[in-house]
C-alpha positions as CSV (number, residue, x, y, z in Angstrom):
1,X,108.1,59.6,146.3
2,X,111.0,61.3,148.1
3,X,110.6,62.2,151.8
4,X,111.6,65.5,153.4
5,X,114.6,63.8,155.0
6,X,115.8,62.4,151.7
7,X,115.4,65.7,149.9
8,X,117.2,67.5,152.7
9,X,120.1,65.1,152.8
10,X,120.6,65.3,149.0
11,X,120.5,69.1,149.2
12,X,123.1,69.3,151.9
13,X,125.5,67.2,149.8
14,X,124.8,69.0,146.6
15,X,125.1,72.5,148.1
16,X,128.2,71.6,150.2
17,X,126.7,72.8,153.5
18,X,127.2,69.8,155.7
19,X,127.7,71.0,159.2
20,X,127.1,74.7,158.2
21,X,125.3,76.4,161.1
22,X,123.9,79.0,158.7
23,X,121.6,76.3,157.2
24,X,119.8,74.5,160.0
25,X,117.1,71.9,159.2
26,X,114.3,74.3,159.9
27,X,115.6,76.7,157.2
28,X,116.2,73.9,154.7
29,X,112.7,72.5,155.3
30,X,111.2,75.9,154.6
31,X,113.3,76.3,151.4
32,X,112.3,72.8,150.3
33,X,108.6,73.6,150.7
34,X,109.0,76.8,148.7
35,X,110.8,74.9,146.0
36,X,108.1,72.2,145.6
37,X,105.5,75.0,145.3
38,X,107.7,76.6,142.7
39,X,108.0,73.3,140.7
40,X,104.3,72.8,141.0
41,X,103.6,76.3,139.6
42,X,105.9,75.6,136.7
43,X,104.2,72.3,135.9
44,X,100.7,73.9,136.2
45,X,101.8,76.5,133.6
46,X,103.0,73.8,131.3
47,X,99.6,72.1,131.4
48,X,99.8,69.4,134.1
49,X,96.3,68.8,135.5
50,X,97.3,66.8,138.6
51,X,96.3,69.6,141.0
52,X,93.2,70.9,139.3
53,X,90.1,71.1,141.6
54,X,86.8,72.9,141.8
55,X,84.6,74.4,144.5
56,X,81.2,76.1,144.6
57,X,81.6,79.7,145.8
58,X,78.0,80.6,145.4
59,X,77.3,81.0,149.1
60,X,80.2,83.4,149.4
61,X,79.0,85.8,146.7
62,X,78.0,89.2,148.0
63,X,77.0,92.4,146.2
64,X,79.7,95.1,146.4
65,X,80.6,98.5,145.1
66,X,83.7,98.6,143.0
67,X,84.7,102.3,142.4
68,X,81.0,103.1,142.6
69,X,78.5,104.4,145.2
70,X,76.2,101.5,144.3
71,X,76.6,97.7,144.2
72,X,77.9,97.0,140.7
73,X,79.8,93.7,141.2
74,X,79.9,90.5,143.2
75,X,82.8,89.6,145.4
76,X,83.9,86.6,147.4
77,X,86.7,86.3,149.9
78,X,89.7,84.1,149.1
79,X,90.5,81.9,152.0
80,X,90.0,78.4,153.5
81,X,86.2,78.7,153.3
82,X,86.2,79.4,149.6
83,X,89.1,78.5,147.3
84,X,90.1,75.9,149.8
85,X,93.9,75.1,149.8
86,X,94.4,77.2,146.6
87,X,98.0,77.6,145.5
88,X,99.1,81.2,146.0
89,X,100.3,82.2,142.6
90,X,99.1,84.8,140.0
91,X,97.5,82.1,137.8
92,X,96.1,79.8,140.4
93,X,92.5,80.4,139.3
94,X,91.9,78.7,136.0
95,X,88.4,80.0,135.4
96,X,85.1,80.5,137.2
97,X,81.8,79.1,135.9
98,X,79.0,81.6,136.4
99,X,75.2,81.8,135.9
100,X,72.2,83.8,137.0
101,X,68.8,82.7,138.1
102,X,67.2,82.9,134.6
103,X,66.0,80.0,132.6
104,X,68.0,79.3,130.5
105,X,70.8,80.7,132.5
106,X,73.1,83.4,131.2
107,X,76.8,84.2,131.4
108,X,79.2,81.2,131.4
109,X,82.9,81.0,131.8
110,X,84.5,84.0,133.6
111,X,88.1,84.7,132.8
112,X,90.6,86.8,134.7
113,X,91.4,90.2,133.1
114,X,93.8,93.0,134.0
115,X,92.4,95.5,136.5
116,X,92.2,98.3,133.8
117,X,90.1,96.1,131.6
118,X,87.8,95.2,134.5
119,X,87.3,98.9,135.3
120,X,86.7,99.8,131.7
121,X,84.0,97.1,131.4
122,X,82.2,98.5,134.5
123,X,82.4,102.0,133.1
124,X,81.1,101.0,129.7
125,X,77.4,102.1,130.1
126,X,76.7,101.3,126.5
127,X,76.6,97.6,127.3
128,X,74.4,98.0,130.4
129,X,72.2,96.1,131.2
130,X,72.8,93.6,128.3
131,X,76.5,92.7,129.0
132,X,76.8,88.9,129.2
133,X,80.5,88.2,129.2
134,X,81.6,87.5,132.8
135,X,85.1,88.6,134.0
136,X,86.9,88.7,137.3
137,X,90.0,90.1,139.0
138,X,91.8,89.3,142.3
139,X,92.3,92.3,144.6
140,X,92.8,92.9,148.3
141,X,91.9,89.3,149.4
142,X,88.8,89.1,147.2
143,X,87.7,87.8,143.8
144,X,85.6,90.5,142.2
145,X,83.1,89.3,139.5
146,X,81.1,91.2,136.9
147,X,78.4,91.6,135.9
148,X,76.5,92.0,139.2
149,X,73.7,89.7,138.0
150,X,75.8,86.6,138.7
151,X,74.1,84.4,141.3
152,X,75.8,81.0,140.9
153,X,79.6,80.4,140.6
154,X,82.0,77.5,140.7
155,X,85.7,78.2,140.9
156,X,88.2,76.0,139.1
157,X,91.7,76.4,140.5
158,X,95.0,74.7,141.4
159,X,95.2,73.4,144.9
160,X,98.6,73.7,146.6
161,X,100.8,70.7,147.3
162,X,100.9,69.9,151.0
163,X,103.8,71.2,153.0
164,X,106.3,68.6,154.1
165,X,106.0,68.9,157.9
166,X,107.9,65.8,159.1
167,X,111.0,64.0,158.0
168,X,108.8,61.1,156.8
169,X,106.5,63.3,154.7
170,X,106.5,62.5,151.0
171,X,106.3,65.1,148.3
172,X,103.3,65.1,145.9
173,X,105.5,66.2,143.0
174,X,105.7,63.4,140.5
175,X,108.9,61.4,140.8
176,X,110.0,62.5,137.3
177,X,110.3,66.1,138.6
178,X,111.6,65.6,142.2
179,X,115.1,66.5,141.2
180,X,114.0,70.0,140.5
181,X,113.0,70.5,144.1
182,X,116.6,69.8,144.9
183,X,118.0,72.0,142.1
184,X,115.7,74.9,143.1
185,X,116.7,74.7,146.7
186,X,120.4,74.4,146.0
187,X,120.1,77.4,143.7
188,X,118.5,79.4,146.5
189,X,121.2,78.4,148.9
190,X,123.9,79.4,146.5
191,X,122.2,82.8,146.0
192,X,122.2,83.2,149.8
193,X,125.9,82.4,149.9
194,X,126.7,84.9,147.1
195,X,127.9,82.2,144.7
196,X,125.5,83.1,141.8
197,X,126.4,86.1,139.7
198,X,123.5,86.1,137.3
199,X,120.4,84.9,139.2
200,X,118.0,85.5,136.4
201,X,120.1,83.5,134.0
202,X,120.3,80.5,136.4
203,X,116.6,80.7,137.1
204,X,115.8,80.8,133.3
205,X,118.1,77.7,132.8
206,X,116.2,75.8,135.6
207,X,112.8,76.8,134.0
208,X,114.0,75.5,130.7
209,X,115.1,72.2,132.2
210,X,111.7,71.8,133.8
211,X,110.0,72.5,130.4
212,X,112.3,70.0,128.6
213,X,111.6,67.3,131.2
214,X,107.8,67.9,131.0
215,X,107.9,67.5,127.2
216,X,109.8,64.2,127.6
217,X,107.2,63.2,130.3
218,X,104.3,63.9,127.9
219,X,106.0,61.9,125.1
220,X,106.5,59.0,127.5
221,X,102.8,59.1,128.6
222,X,101.6,59.3,125.0
223,X,103.7,56.3,124.1
224,X,102.3,54.3,127.1
225,X,98.8,55.2,126.0
226,X,99.6,54.2,122.4
227,X,101.0,50.8,123.5
228,X,98.0,50.2,125.8
229,X,95.5,51.0,123.0
230,X,97.4,48.7,120.6
231,X,97.4,45.8,123.2
232,X,93.7,46.2,123.8
233,X,93.1,46.1,120.1
234,X,95.0,42.8,119.8
235,X,93.1,41.3,122.7
236,X,89.8,42.2,121.2
């Protein structure tokens, strides 16, 4: 795995900023950490499960009023007590397992919905009190869950890669995708220097490269698994 020092040295050469006082190590370190979070988010979206984790958020559930004078939802604060080390991106929460105290339990998997859909569901008195499909939104530092009868919840989400804090720190991004940390950082530097005319195009090209590399990565992993199964079959 590449270290922060190795990544920074490669970026300095690739971006042509050696000795440039406008790009001190502290700035480059920050850009590198942003870049590795960006690459992680892209890989999450493509299906990589490396950073998936789960945590019970039951103890943090409290009844709350959402656009109502009475408690009509449950909410839980997003922070280091619940959703520990969660990646800060729009799709960080994969889903939330929910239940109530009945036997057998009701509800099930809560999916994130647009705010409008959430509000429409709460306003739909035709389904009350028999609504069983749980949903949630993220708003103002909280996760808001409906229906209000939810008493047990486990969040499944993507944890963030650790920031590289020292020159010897190694990135958690798989070695097959380390080069994209460099490419993303170099792109950001070139944007700062005014050397990129079409930022959206360059970003789209980088995203396409990541997707292509991930598809090759999957093919390689599937081939390794196929060979492993074949060899085990021969041994047996």
